[in-house]
C-alpha positions in Angstrom: 43.0 22.3 -18.3 39.4 23.5 -18.0 38.2 20.5 -20.0 40.1 18.2 -17.7 38.5 19.7 -14.6 35.0 19.3 -16.2 35.7 15.7 -17.1 36.9 14.9 -13.6 33.9 16.7 -12.1 31.4 14.9 -14.3 33.1 11.5 -13.6 32.9 12.2 -9.8 29.2 13.1 -10.1 28.5 10.0 -12.1 30.3 7.8 -9.5 28.4 9.4 -6.6 25.0 9.1 -8.3 25.5 5.5 -9.4 26.1 4.5 -5.8 22.8 5.9 -4.8 19.9 3.4 -4.4 16.3 3.0 -3.5 15.4 -0.4 -2.4 12.1 -2.2 -1.8 12.1 -5.5 0.1 8.8 -7.6 0.2 7.9 -10.7 2.1 4.3 -11.2 0.9 1.5 -12.3 3.1 0.5 -15.8 1.9 -2.4 -16.7 4.1 -6.0 -15.4 3.7 -6.8 -12.3 5.7 -10.3 -10.9 5.9 -9.7 -8.2 8.6 -6.7 -6.4 9.9 -6.1 -4.0 12.8 -3.7 -1.2 12.1 -1.8 0.1 15.1 -1.7 3.9 14.9 2.0 5.0 15.1 2.0 8.5 16.8 5.6 9.0 15.7 4.6 9.1 12.0 3.8 12.8 11.6 2.5 12.9 8.0 -1.2 13.3 8.3 -2.2 11.5 5.1 -0.1 8.4 5.5 -2.4 6.3 7.7 -5.6 7.1 5.8 -3.9 6.2 2.5 -2.5 3.0 4.0 -6.0 2.1 5.2 -7.5 2.8 1.7 -4.8 0.7 -0.1 -5.2 -2.3 2.2 -9.0 -2.2 1.8 -8.6 -2.3 -1.9 -7.4 -5.9 -1.3 -10.8 -6.8 0.2 -9.4 -6.6 3.8 -11.5 -4.8 6.3 -9.4 -2.6 8.6 -9.7 -1.1 12.1 -7.3 1.6 13.3 -6.5 1.1 17.0 -4.3 2.9 19.4 -3.3 -0.3 21.3 -4.2 -4.0 21.1 -5.0 -4.4 24.8 -8.8 -4.0 24.5 -9.3 -5.4 21.0 -9.9 -8.7 19.5 -7.2 -8.2 16.9 -5.9 -11.5 15.6 -4.2 -10.0 12.6 -2.3 -6.8 13.0 -0.3 -4.3 11.0 2.4 -2.2 12.5 4.1 0.5 10.4 6.7 3.2 10.5 7.6 6.0 8.0 10.1 8.8 7.8 10.4 11.8 5.6 13.4 13.8 4.6 14.0 17.2 3.1 15.8 17.7 -0.2 14.3 20.8 -1.7 10.9 19.2 -0.9 9.8 16.6 1.6 9.9 13.0 0.3 9.3 9.6 1.8 12.7 8.2 2.7 11.7 5.1 4.6 8.6 3.0 5.3 8.1 -0.4 6.8 4.9 -2.4 7.1 4.8 -5.6 9.3 1.8 -7.9 9.3 1.4 -10.2 12.3 -1.0 -13.0 13.3 -0.7 -13.0 17.0 3.1 -12.6 17.3 4.0 -14.5 14.1 5.3 -12.3 11.3 3.1 -13.0 8.2 4.5 -10.4 5.8 6.8 -7.4 5.6 7.4 -4.6 3.1 10.2 -2.1 3.3 10.8 1.0 1.1 14.2 2.6 1.7 15.2 5.7 -0.2 17.6 7.0 2.5 20.5 6.4 0.2 18.6 7.8 -2.9 21.0 10.7 -3.1 20.6 12.5 -6.5 18.0 10.1 -7.8 14.9 12.0 -8.9 12.6 8.9 -8.5 12.8 9.4 -4.7 10.3 12.3 -5.2 6.6 11.9 -5.8 3.4 11.3 -4.0 3.6 9.1 -0.9 0.6 7.2 -2.1 2.6 6.0 -5.1 5.5 4.9 -2.9 3.1 3.2 -0.5 1.4 1.3 -3.4 4.8 -0.3 -4.2 4.6 -1.9 -0.8 0.9 -2.7 -0.4 0.4 -4.2 -3.8 3.0 -7.0 -3.6 2.5 -7.4 0.2 -1.2 -8.4 -0.2 -1.2 -9.6 -3.8 -1.0 -13.4 -3.1 -4.0 -13.5 -0.8 -6.4 -12.3 -3.5 -6.1 -15.5 -5.5 
């Protein structure tokens, strides 16, 4: 009887964990960008997120300017972002979205979604690494 309960429990855990997923969706920017305004999102409360985003974009030879609004700027190309963290023994990035616009036209988009990561251990790790899985493919095509 005890073995049967263990087998049922292990099967249940396997089924639950196999349904957990982390997804990344990328629509790469395909046109050349030399500069980009990043709209600061005051709802993103992780202090290191915006500086890391700026660094990673600049690694693609794109100059950046962080702005609090677009009204007084000459920003033709813009990036808007959001990010959320969750707690599961430690804080981890559960969702991030980057949208690149030229005027009001969407040029590219990158989404990282670990909200349904459940028991997956790869949901943990430095935010910089998770962010890199977005910025690399988002801006890769424009380097050529």
